[in-house]
ROSE-4610 file (N, C-alpha, C; in Angstrom, 1 decimal, always signed):
// ROSE-4610
residu = [X/X/X/X/X/X/X/X/X/X/X/X/X/X/X/X/X/X/X/X/X/X/X/X/X/X/X/X/X/X/X/X/X/X/X/X/X/X/X/X/X/X/X/X/X/X/X/X/X/X/X/X/X/X/X/X/X/X/X/X/X/X/X/X/X/X/X/X/X/X/X/X/X/X/X/X/X/X/X/X/X/X/X/X/X/X/X/X/X/X/X/X/X/X/X/X/X/X/X/X/X/X/X/X/X/X/X/X/X/X/X/X/X/X/X/X/X/X/X/X/X/X/X/X/X/X/X/X/X/X/X/X/X/X/X/X/X/X/X/X/X/X/X/X/X/X/X/X/X/X/X/X/X/X/X/X/X/X/X/X/X/X/X/X/X/X/X/X/X/X/X/X/X/X/X/X/X/X/X/X/X/X/X/X/X/X/X/X/X/X/X/X/X/X/X/X/X/X/X/X/X/X/X/X/X/X/X/X/X/X/X/X/X/X/X/X/X/X/X/X/X/X/X/X/X/X/X/X/X/X/X/X/X/X/X/X/X/X/X/X/X/X/X/X/X/X/X/X/X/X/X/X/X/X/X/X/X/X/X/X/X/X/X/X/X/X/X/X/X/X/X/X/X/X/X/X/X/X/X/X/X/X/X/X/X/X/X/X/X/X/X/X/X/X/X/X/X/X/X/X/X/X/X/X/X/X/X/X/X/X/X/X/X/X/X/X/X/X/X/X/X/X/X/X/X/X/X/X/X/X/X/X/X/X/X/X/X/X/X/X/X/X/X/X/X/X/X/X/X/X/X/X/X/X/X/X/X/X/X/X/X/X/X/X/X/X/X/X/X/X/X/X/X/X/X/X/X/X/X/X/X/X/X/X/X/X/X/X/X/X/X/X/X/X/X/X/X/X/X/X/X/X/X/X/X/X/X/X/X/X/X/X/X/X/X/X/X/X/X/X/X/X/X/X/X/X/X/X/X/X/X/X/X/X/X/X/X/X/X/X/X/X/X/X/X/X/X/X/X/X/X/X/X/X/X/X/X/X/X/X/X/X/X/X/X/X/X/X/X/X/X/X/X/X/X/X/X/X/X/X/X/X/X/X/X/X/X/X/X/X/X/X/X/X/X/X/X/X/X/X/X/X/X/X/X/X/X/X/X/X/X/X/X/X/X/X/X/X/X/X/X/X/X/X/X/X/X/X/X/X/X/X/X/X/X/X/X/X/X/X/X/X/X/X/X/X/X/X/X/X/X/X/X/X/X/X/X/X/X/X/X/X/X/X/X/X/X/X/X/X/X/X/X/X/X/X/X/X/X/X/X/X/X/X/X/X/X/X/X/X/X/X/X/X/X/X/X/X/X/X/X/X/X/X/X/X/X/X/X/X/X/X/X/X/X/X/X/X/X/X/X/X/X/X/X/X/X/X/X/X/X/X/X/X/X/X/X/X/X/X/X/X/X/X/X]
num = [1/1/1/2/2/2/3/3/3/4/4/4/5/5/5/6/6/6/7/7/7/8/8/8/9/9/9/10/10/10/11/11/11/12/12/12/13/13/13/14/14/14/15/15/15/16/16/16/17/17/17/18/18/18/19/19/19/20/20/20/21/21/21/22/22/22/23/23/23/24/24/24/25/25/25/26/26/26/27/27/27/28/28/28/29/29/29/30/30/30/31/31/31/32/32/32/33/33/33/34/34/34/35/35/35/36/36/36/37/37/37/38/38/38/39/39/39/40/40/40/41/41/41/42/42/42/43/43/43/44/44/44/45/45/45/46/46/46/47/47/47/48/48/48/49/49/49/50/50/50/51/51/51/52/52/52/53/53/53/54/54/54/55/55/55/56/56/56/57/57/57/58/58/58/59/59/59/60/60/60/61/61/61/62/62/62/63/63/63/64/64/64/65/65/65/66/66/66/67/67/67/68/68/68/69/69/69/70/70/70/71/71/71/72/72/72/73/73/73/74/74/74/75/75/75/76/76/76/77/77/77/78/78/78/79/79/79/80/80/80/81/81/81/82/82/82/83/83/83/84/84/84/85/85/85/86/86/86/87/87/87/88/88/88/89/89/89/90/90/90/91/91/91/92/92/92/93/93/93/94/94/94/95/95/95/96/96/96/97/97/97/98/98/98/99/99/99/100/100/100/101/101/101/102/102/102/103/103/103/104/104/104/105/105/105/106/106/106/107/107/107/108/108/108/109/109/109/110/110/110/111/111/111/112/112/112/113/113/113/114/114/114/115/115/115/116/116/116/117/117/117/118/118/118/119/119/119/120/120/120/121/121/121/122/122/122/123/123/123/124/124/124/125/125/125/126/126/126/127/127/127/128/128/128/129/129/129/130/130/130/131/131/131/132/132/132/133/133/133/134/134/134/135/135/135/136/136/136/137/137/137/138/138/138/139/139/139/140/140/140/141/141/141/142/142/142/143/143/143/144/144/144/145/145/145/146/146/146/147/147/147/148/148/148/149/149/149/150/150/150/151/151/151/152/152/152/153/153/153/154/154/154/155/155/155/156/156/156/157/157/157/158/158/158/159/159/159/160/160/160/161/161/161/162/162/162/163/163/163/164/164/164/165/165/165/166/166/166/167/167/167/168/168/168/169/169/169/170/170/170/171/171/171/172/172/172/173/173/173/174/174/174/175/175/175/176/176/176/177/177/177/178/178/178/179/179/179/180/180/180/181/181/181/182/182/182/183/183/183/184/184/184/185/185/185/186/186/186/187/187/187/188/188/188/189/189/189/190/190/190/191/191/191/192/192/192/193/193/193/194/194/194/195/195/195/196/196/196/197/197/197/198/198/198/199/199/199/200/200/200/201/201/201/202/202/202/203/203/203/204/204/204/205/205/205/206/206/206/207/207/207/208/208/208/209/209/209/210/210/210/211/211/211/212/212/212/213/213/213/214/214/214/215/215/215]
x = [+5.2/+4.9/+4.0/+3.0/+2.0/+2.5/+2.8/+3.3/+2.1/+0.9/-0.3/-1.2/-0.7/-1.5/-1.8/-3.0/-3.4/-3.2/-2.0/-1.7/-2.6/-3.1/-4.1/-5.4/-5.8/-6.9/-6.7/-5.6/-5.3/-5.1/-4.4/-4.2/-5.5/-6.3/-7.7/-8.5/-8.3/-9.1/-8.6/-7.3/-6.8/-7.1/-7.2/-7.6/-9.0/-9.9/-11.3/-11.6/-10.8/-11.0/-9.7/-9.0/-7.7/-7.7/-8.4/-8.5/-8.4/-8.0/-8.0/-9.1/-10.0/-11.0/-10.7/-10.4/-9.9/-11.1/-11.3/-12.3/-11.8/-12.4/-12.0/-13.0/-12.4/-13.3/-13.0/-14.0/-13.8/-12.7/-11.8/-10.7/-11.0/-12.1/-12.5/-14.1/-14.8/-16.1/-16.2/-17.3/-17.6/-18.6/-19.1/-20.0/-19.3/-19.8/-19.1/-19.6/-18.8/-19.1/-18.3/-19.0/-18.2/-17.8/-16.5/-16.0/-15.9/-16.3/-16.3/-17.7/-18.0/-19.2/-18.9/-20.0/-19.8/-19.3/-18.1/-17.6/-16.5/-16.3/-15.2/-13.8/-13.0/-11.6/-10.8/-9.9/-9.1/-7.6/-6.9/-5.4/-4.8/-3.7/-3.0/-1.9/-1.0/+0.0/+0.9/+1.6/+2.5/+3.7/+4.5/+5.8/+6.9/+8.2/+9.3/+9.3/+8.8/+8.7/+7.3/+6.4/+4.9/+4.4/+5.0/+4.5/+3.3/+2.8/+1.7/+0.5/-0.4/-1.6/-2.4/-3.1/-4.0/-5.3/-6.3/-7.6/-8.3/-9.0/-9.8/-11.0/-11.1/-12.3/-13.5/-13.1/-14.2/-13.6/-14.5/-14.2/-14.9/-14.2/-14.9/-14.7/-16.0/-16.0/-16.3/-15.4/-15.7/-15.3/-16.4/-16.2/-15.6/-16.2/-16.0/-14.5/-14.0/-12.5/-12.6/-12.8/-12.8/-11.5/-11.5/-10.2/-10.5/-9.6/-9.8/-9.0/-9.6/-8.9/-8.6/-7.5/-7.0/-6.8/-7.0/-6.7/-5.3/-5.1/-3.7/-3.5/-4.4/-4.2/-5.0/-4.7/-5.5/-6.5/-7.5/-8.5/-9.9/-11.0/-12.4/-13.1/-13.9/-14.7/-16.0/-16.1/-17.1/-18.2/-18.2/-19.3/-19.0/-20.2/-20.1/-21.4/-21.2/-22.4/-23.1/-23.7/-24.4/-25.4/-26.0/-27.0/-26.4/-25.0/-24.4/-24.0/-24.2/-23.9/-24.5/-23.6/-24.0/-24.5/-24.2/-24.5/-23.3/-23.6/-22.5/-22.1/-20.9/-20.4/-19.6/-19.5/-18.5/-17.2/-16.1/-14.8/-14.9/-14.2/-14.2/-15.3/-16.2/-17.4/-16.8/-17.3/-16.9/-17.7/-17.1/-17.8/-17.6/-16.4/-16.1/-15.3/-15.5/-14.7/-14.1/-12.8/-12.1/-11.6/-11.9/-11.5/-10.1/-9.1/-7.7/-7.2/-6.9/-6.3/-5.0/-4.8/-3.5/-2.5/-1.3/-0.1/+0.5/+1.2/+1.9/+2.7/+3.4/+4.2/+3.2/+2.0/+1.2/+0.5/+0.4/-0.1/+0.8/+2.1/+3.2/+3.3/+3.2/+3.1/+2.0/+0.8/-0.3/-0.2/+0.3/+0.6/+1.6/+2.7/+3.8/+3.3/+2.4/+1.8/+1.2/+0.8/+0.0/+1.1/+2.3/+3.3/+4.4/+4.7/+5.8/+5.3/+6.2/+5.9/+5.8/+4.6/+4.5/+5.0/+5.6/+5.9/+5.1/+4.2/+3.1/+3.5/+2.9/+3.2/+2.5/+3.3/+2.8/+1.8/+2.1/+1.2/+1.1/+0.1/+0.2/+1.3/+2.2/+3.5/+4.2/+5.4/+6.3/+7.4/+7.9/+8.9/+10.2/+11.3/+12.6/+13.3/+14.1/+15.0/+16.0/+16.5/+17.5/+18.8/+19.7/+20.9/+21.7/+21.7/+22.5/+21.9/+20.6/+19.9/+20.0/+19.8/+19.9/+21.3/+22.3/+23.7/+24.0/+23.4/+23.5/+22.7/+21.6/+20.8/+21.6/+22.2/+22.9/+24.2/+24.8/+26.1/+25.8/+24.8/+24.6/+23.3/+22.4/+21.1/+20.1/+18.9/+17.7/+17.6/+17.6/+17.4/+18.6/+19.7/+20.8/+20.9/+19.9/+20.0/+19.1/+19.7/+18.9/+18.6/+17.5/+17.2/+16.9/+16.9/+16.5/+15.8/+15.0/+14.2/+15.1/+14.6/+15.3/+16.2/+16.4/+17.3/+16.6/+17.2/+16.6/+16.6/+15.3/+15.2/+14.6/+13.8/+13.3/+13.3/+13.1/+12.9/+11.5/+10.7/+9.3/+9.2/+8.8/+8.7/+7.3/+7.0/+5.6/+5.7/+4.8/+4.7/+6.2/+7.0/+8.3/+9.3/+8.9/+9.7/+10.1/+11.3/+11.9/+12.0/+11.5/+11.5/+12.0/+13.0/+13.5/+12.4/+12.3/+11.4/+12.3/+11.9/+12.8/+12.0/+12.7/+12.0/+11.6/+10.3/+9.7/+9.3/+9.6/+9.1/+10.0/+9.7/+10.7/+12.0/+13.1/+14.4/+14.3/+14.9/+14.9/+15.5/+15.3/+15.7/+14.6/+15.0/+13.9/+13.6/+12.5/+12.3/+11.4/+10.5/+9.6/+9.4/+9.4/+9.2/+8.0/+7.1/+5.7/+5.5/+6.6/+6.4/+7.5/+7.2/+8.2/+8.7/+9.9/+10.5/+9.9/+9.3/+8.9/+7.3/+6.7/+5.2/+4.5/+3.5/+2.7/+2.1/+2.1/+1.6/+0.6/-0.7/-1.7/-1.2/-1.7/-1.4/-1.9/-1.2/-1.6/-1.2/-0.8/-0.5/+0.9/+1.1/+2.4/+3.5/+4.7/+5.8/+6.7/+6.9/+7.8/+7.4/+7.9/+7.6/+9.0/+9.1/+10.3/+10.2/+11.4/+11.4/+12.5/+12.2/+13.2/+14.3/+15.5/+16.5/+16.3/+15.7/+15.6/+14.4/+13.6/+12.3/+12.5/+13.8/+13.9/+13.7/+14.1/+13.8/+12.3/+11.5/+10.1/+9.5/+9.9/+9.5/+9.8/+11.1/+11.4/+10.6/+10.2/+9.3/+7.9/+7.4/+6.2/+6.4/+7.4/+7.5/+7.8/+8.5/+8.8/+7.5/+6.7/+5.5/+4.5/+4.3/+3.5/+3.9/+5.2/+5.8/+5.5/+5.6/+5.4/+4.0/+3.1/+1.7/+0.8/+1.3/+0.5/+1.0/+0.1/+0.5/+0.7]
y = [-4.2/-2.8/-2.1/-1.4/-0.8/+0.6/+0.8/+2.1/+2.8/+2.2/+2.8/+3.6/+3.7/+4.4/+5.9/+6.3/+7.7/+8.6/+9.3/+10.1/+11.3/+11.8/+13.0/+12.6/+11.3/+10.8/+10.6/+9.9/+9.6/+10.9/+11.8/+13.1/+13.9/+13.8/+14.5/+13.8/+12.4/+11.8/+12.3/+12.3/+12.8/+14.2/+15.1/+16.5/+16.6/+15.7/+15.8/+15.2/+14.1/+13.4/+13.0/+14.0/+13.6/+13.0/+11.9/+11.2/+9.7/+9.1/+7.6/+7.3/+6.2/+5.9/+4.6/+4.7/+3.6/+2.9/+1.7/+0.9/+0.3/+0.6/+0.0/-1.2/-2.2/-3.5/-3.8/-4.4/-4.9/-5.9/-5.8/-6.7/-8.0/-8.1/-9.3/-9.3/-10.3/-10.2/-9.4/-8.7/-8.1/-7.1/-6.4/-5.3/-4.0/-3.3/-2.1/-0.8/+0.1/+1.6/+2.4/+3.2/+4.1/+5.4/+5.9/+7.1/+8.2/+7.9/+9.0/+9.0/+10.0/+10.1/+10.6/+10.5/+11.0/+12.5/+12.8/+14.1/+14.4/+13.5/+13.6/+13.6/+14.5/+14.6/+13.6/+12.7/+11.8/+12.0/+11.6/+11.6/+10.3/+10.1/+8.8/+8.9/+7.8/+7.8/+9.0/+9.4/+10.6/+10.3/+11.3/+11.1/+10.5/+10.7/+10.3/+8.9/+8.0/+6.6/+6.2/+7.1/+6.9/+6.1/+6.4/+5.7/+6.2/+7.4/+8.1/+7.6/+6.8/+6.3/+7.5/+7.1/+8.1/+8.2/+8.9/+9.0/+7.6/+7.5/+6.3/+6.3/+5.2/+5.0/+4.3/+3.3/+2.6/+1.7/+1.2/+0.3/-1.0/-2.1/-3.4/-4.1/-4.5/-5.2/-6.6/-7.5/-8.9/-9.5/-10.2/-10.8/-9.8/-8.5/-7.5/-7.0/-7.2/-6.8/-5.8/-4.4/-3.5/-3.2/-3.1/-2.8/-1.6/-0.5/+0.6/+0.4/+0.8/+0.7/+2.1/+2.3/+3.7/+3.8/+5.0/+5.3/+5.2/+4.6/+4.5/+5.6/+6.5/+7.6/+8.8/+9.9/+11.1/+11.3/+12.0/+12.3/+12.6/+12.5/+12.7/+11.5/+11.2/+10.0/+10.3/+9.4/+9.7/+8.7/+7.7/+6.7/+6.0/+5.9/+5.1/+4.2/+2.9/+2.0/+2.3/+3.5/+3.8/+2.8/+2.0/+1.0/-0.1/-0.2/-1.2/-0.8/+0.5/+1.0/+0.3/-0.3/-1.0/-2.5/-2.8/-4.3/-5.1/-6.4/-7.4/-7.6/-7.4/-7.5/-8.6/-9.2/-10.3/-9.6/-10.5/-10.0/-9.8/-8.7/-8.4/-7.6/-7.2/-6.4/-4.9/-4.4/-3.0/-2.1/-1.3/-0.4/+1.1/+1.5/+2.9/+3.1/+4.3/+4.6/+6.0/+6.1/+7.3/+7.9/+9.2/+9.8/+10.5/+10.0/+10.4/+11.3/+12.5/+13.4/+13.0/+12.7/+12.3/+13.4/+13.0/+14.0/+13.6/+14.6/+14.2/+12.9/+12.7/+11.4/+10.2/+10.3/+9.2/+9.0/+10.1/+10.1/+9.4/+9.8/+9.1/+7.7/+7.3/+5.9/+5.0/+5.8/+5.1/+4.9/+5.8/+5.6/+4.6/+4.6/+3.6/+2.2/+2.0/+0.7/+0.2/+1.0/+0.7/+0.2/+0.6/+0.4/-0.5/-0.6/-1.5/-2.9/-3.9/-5.3/-5.5/-6.0/-6.2/-7.6/-7.7/-9.0/-9.1/-10.1/-10.2/-11.2/-10.9/-11.7/-13.1/-14.2/-15.6/-16.0/-15.5/-15.8/-14.5/-14.6/-13.6/-13.8/-13.0/-13.2/-11.9/-12.0/-10.8/-11.2/-10.1/-10.2/-9.3/-9.9/-9.2/-9.5/-8.5/-8.8/-9.9/-10.7/-11.7/-10.8/-11.5/-10.8/-10.3/-11.1/-10.7/-9.5/-9.4/-8.3/-7.1/-7.3/-6.2/-5.6/-6.4/-5.9/-5.1/-5.5/-4.7/-3.4/-3.5/-2.2/-1.2/-1.7/-0.8/-0.2/-1.0/-0.5/+0.2/+0.0/+0.7/+1.6/+1.3/+2.1/+1.1/+1.2/+0.3/+0.4/+1.5/+1.6/+1.3/+0.8/+0.3/-1.2/-1.9/-3.3/-4.0/-4.8/-5.6/-7.1/-7.6/-9.0/-9.8/-11.1/-12.0/-13.2/-13.8/-15.0/-16.0/-16.6/-17.7/-17.2/-15.9/-15.4/-15.3/-15.7/-15.5/-14.2/-13.7/-12.2/-11.8/-12.7/-12.4/-13.5/-13.2/-14.2/-14.0/-15.1/-15.1/-15.6/-14.8/-15.3/-15.6/-16.8/-17.2/-18.3/-18.1/-19.1/-19.5/-18.4/-18.5/-19.5/-19.5/-20.3/-19.3/-19.3/-18.5/-19.3/-18.8/-19.6/-18.6/-19.1/-18.2/-18.1/-17.0/-16.7/-16.3/-16.9/-16.7/-15.9/-15.0/-14.1/-14.9/-14.5/-15.2/-14.3/-13.0/-12.1/-11.6/-10.5/-9.9/-9.6/-9.7/-9.2/-7.6/-7.1/-5.5/-5.1/-3.8/-3.2/-3.0/-3.0/-2.8/-1.3/-0.9/+0.5/+1.0/+0.2/+0.7/-0.4/-0.2/-1.2/-0.8/-1.7/-1.4/-2.0/-2.8/-3.4/-2.9/-3.1/-2.7/-4.0/-4.1/-5.3/-5.7/-6.9/-7.3/-7.0/-6.3/-5.9/-6.9/-7.5/-8.5/-7.9/-8.7/-8.3/-9.3/-9.0/-9.9/-10.6/-11.9/-12.7/-11.9/-11.8/-11.2/-9.7/-9.1/-7.7/-7.5/-6.4/-6.2/-5.9/-6.6/-6.4/-5.3/-5.4/-4.4/-4.4/-3.3/-3.1/-3.1/-3.9/-4.1/-3.3/-2.6/-1.9/-2.4/-2.9/-3.2/-2.1/-2.4/-1.3/-0.3/-0.9/-0.1/+0.8/+0.7/+1.4/+2.5/+2.7/+3.6/+5.1/+5.4/+6.7/+7.0/+6.0/+6.1/+6.4/+5.6/+5.8/+7.2/+7.7/+9.0/+10.1/+9.8/+10.8/+10.9/+9.8/+9.8/+10.6/+10.4/+11.2/+12.6/+12.9/+14.4/+15.1/+14.4/+15.0/+15.3/+14.4/+14.5/+15.6/+15.6/+16.7/+18.1/+18.2/+19.4/+19.8/+18.9/+19.2/+19.2/+18.6/+18.5/+19.6/+20.3/+21.5/+20.8]
z = [-20.0/-19.6/-20.5/-20.1/-20.8/-21.2/-22.5/-23.0/-23.7/-23.7/-24.4/-23.4/-22.2/-21.3/-21.7/-21.6/-22.0/-20.8/-20.8/-19.5/-19.5/-20.6/-20.6/-19.8/-20.1/-19.5/-18.0/-17.7/-16.3/-15.5/-16.0/-15.2/-15.1/-16.1/-16.0/-14.9/-14.8/-13.7/-12.4/-12.3/-10.9/-10.5/-11.6/-11.4/-10.9/-11.6/-11.2/-9.8/-9.5/-8.3/-7.6/-7.0/-6.6/-5.2/-5.1/-3.8/-4.1/-2.9/-2.8/-1.9/-2.1/-1.2/-0.5/+0.7/+1.6/+2.4/+2.1/+2.8/+4.1/+5.2/+6.4/+6.8/+7.2/+7.6/+9.0/+9.6/+11.0/+11.1/+12.1/+12.2/+12.7/+13.7/+14.1/+14.6/+15.0/+15.5/+16.8/+17.0/+18.2/+18.0/+19.2/+19.1/+18.9/+17.9/+17.4/+17.9/+18.3/+18.6/+17.8/+16.9/+16.1/+16.9/+16.5/+17.1/+16.1/+14.9/+13.9/+13.1/+12.4/+11.6/+10.3/+9.4/+8.0/+8.1/+7.4/+7.4/+8.5/+9.3/+10.3/+9.6/+10.1/+9.6/+10.5/+9.9/+10.6/+10.3/+11.1/+10.9/+11.0/+10.3/+10.4/+11.5/+11.6/+12.6/+12.4/+13.6/+13.5/+14.4/+14.4/+15.2/+14.3/+14.7/+13.9/+13.6/+14.4/+14.1/+13.8/+13.5/+13.4/+14.6/+15.7/+17.0/+17.6/+17.2/+17.8/+16.9/+17.6/+16.8/+16.1/+15.1/+14.4/+15.1/+14.5/+15.0/+15.3/+16.4/+16.7/+15.8/+15.1/+14.2/+14.8/+15.5/+16.2/+17.3/+18.1/+19.1/+19.0/+19.1/+19.0/+20.4/+20.9/+22.2/+22.0/+22.4/+22.3/+23.7/+24.3/+25.6/+26.7/+26.5/+27.5/+27.4/+26.2/+26.0/+24.9/+25.2/+24.1/+23.4/+22.1/+21.3/+20.4/+20.6/+19.7/+18.5/+17.3/+16.1/+15.6/+15.0/+14.7/+13.1/+12.7/+11.2/+10.9/+9.7/+9.1/+8.2/+7.8/+6.9/+7.3/+6.7/+6.9/+5.8/+6.2/+5.1/+5.8/+5.1/+5.6/+5.5/+6.5/+6.5/+5.5/+4.5/+3.4/+3.5/+4.4/+4.6/+5.9/+6.7/+7.9/+8.0/+8.4/+8.5/+9.9/+9.9/+11.2/+11.6/+10.6/+11.0/+11.8/+11.9/+12.7/+14.1/+14.4/+15.7/+16.8/+17.7/+18.8/+18.5/+17.3/+16.8/+16.8/+16.7/+16.6/+15.2/+14.8/+13.4/+13.3/+12.0/+11.7/+11.3/+11.3/+10.9/+9.4/+8.9/+7.5/+7.0/+7.9/+7.5/+7.1/+5.9/+5.5/+6.2/+7.1/+7.9/+7.7/+7.2/+7.0/+5.7/+5.1/+3.9/+4.2/+3.9/+4.1/+2.8/+2.6/+1.3/+1.6/+1.1/+1.3/+0.3/+0.5/-0.5/-1.0/-2.3/-2.8/-3.0/-2.6/-2.9/-4.2/-4.7/-6.1/-6.1/-5.0/-4.8/-5.0/-4.4/-4.4/-5.8/-6.4/-7.9/-8.7/-8.6/-9.4/-9.1/-7.9/-7.5/-8.1/-8.1/-8.6/-10.1/-10.8/-12.3/-12.5/-11.8/-11.9/-11.8/-10.8/-10.6/-11.8/-12.8/-14.0/-15.0/-14.9/-16.0/-15.7/-14.4/-13.9/-13.9/-14.0/-13.8/-12.3/-11.7/-10.3/-9.9/-8.8/-8.2/-6.9/-6.9/-5.9/-4.8/-3.6/-2.5/-2.7/-2.7/-2.9/-1.7/-0.5/+0.7/+1.6/+2.4/+3.5/+4.5/+4.6/+5.4/+5.5/+6.2/+6.3/+5.3/+4.7/+3.6/+4.0/+3.5/+3.6/+2.3/+1.7/+0.7/+1.1/+0.3/+0.5/+0.9/+1.6/+2.0/+0.9/-0.3/-1.4/-2.0/-2.3/-2.8/-1.9/-0.6/+0.4/+0.4/+0.3/+0.2/-1.0/-2.2/-3.4/-3.4/-2.7/-2.6/-1.7/-0.6/+0.3/-0.4/-1.3/-1.9/-3.1/-3.9/-5.2/-5.2/-4.3/-4.4/-5.1/-4.6/-5.2/-6.7/-7.3/-8.7/-9.6/-9.0/-9.7/-9.5/-8.9/-8.7/-9.7/-10.6/-11.5/-11.0/-11.4/-11.0/-12.3/-12.2/-13.4/-12.8/-13.7/-13.3/-12.7/-11.6/-10.9/-9.8/-9.7/-8.6/-7.2/-6.2/-4.8/-4.5/-4.4/-4.1/-2.8/-2.1/-0.9/+0.0/+1.4/+2.3/+2.9/+2.9/+3.3/+4.7/+5.7/+7.1/+7.4/+7.7/+7.9/+9.1/+10.2/+11.3/+11.7/+12.0/+12.4/+11.5/+10.3/+9.4/+8.2/+7.9/+6.8/+5.6/+4.4/+3.1/+2.1/+1.3/+0.2/-0.9/-1.5/-2.7/-3.9/-5.0/-6.2/-7.2/-7.8/-8.8/-10.1/-10.6/-11.6/-12.8/-12.6/-13.7/-14.6/-15.3/-16.3/-15.7/-16.5/-15.9/-16.0/-14.9/-15.0/-13.6/-13.4/-12.1/-11.1/-9.8/-8.7/-8.7/-9.3/-9.4/-8.2/-7.8/-6.7/-5.7/-4.5/-3.5/-2.7/-2.5/-1.8/-0.4/+0.0/+1.2/+2.3/+3.6/+4.7/+5.3/+5.4/+6.1/+7.4/+7.5/+8.8/+9.1/+8.0/+8.1/+7.2/+7.8/+7.0/+5.7/+4.7/+3.3/+3.0/+2.5/+2.1/+0.8/+0.7/-0.5/-1.8/-2.9/-4.1/-4.1/-3.0/-3.1/-3.6/-4.4/-5.0/-4.0/-4.1/-3.3/-3.7/-5.0/-5.8/-7.2/-7.8/-9.3/-10.1/-11.2/-11.9/-13.2/-13.6/-14.8/-15.7/-16.9/-17.8/-17.9/-18.1/-18.3/-19.4/-20.5/-21.7/-21.6/-20.5/-20.3/-19.3/-18.7/-17.7/-18.1/-19.4/-19.9/-19.9/-20.4/-20.5/-19.2/-18.1/-16.7/-16.2/-16.5/-16.1/-16.7/-18.0/-18.7/-18.0/-17.5/-16.8/-15.6/-14.7/-13.5/-13.8/-14.8/-15.1/-15.5/-16.3/-16.7/-15.5/-14.7/-13.6/-12.7/-12.5/-11.5/-12.2/-13.5/-14.3/-14.3/-14.4/-14.8/-13.4/-12.3/-11.1/-10.0/-9.6/-8.6/-7.3]
């Protein structure tokens, strides 16, 4: 855990540029038609279950099968590859950037990611906490559940096969969870952040300071 982080510098950065820049890539090959332009305001999913799609960003047409792609976050479009309008694009092409205004909660999460021990997804797959861990979370609350190396902590669901995943990091408590059960996570993305028990007061100090200093 990094305790040498300069919080004055970090908070100054967030104050001068309180945004996250989200790059949008084409999901597959096809002919692209943009539905937003530079400066467009976009919205993410809404509704109680986030079942109402966000703003349409672009439409990909492959073999006369048009597919609309929606925004997953709110913000302002800060860049669009206008030169690709009506052109055939490859999968994974960077085509749009959204400037997303950060909330206090997101700033805290961003700082915590710098100081917690991350446990990363070993493969692109769907993840669930193991039955034992999930039972303890439901009984005691997430931040009262400690884990140690070698403990079965997750179930990885890939190609209709479930595989146990064992914890390999520092012993500690499950402080922050970054995945949603049953939603695919890319390989290398953090699944959760672990905090050693003796560092909890330090983490709380971080949260308290951000809440006090950020409007």
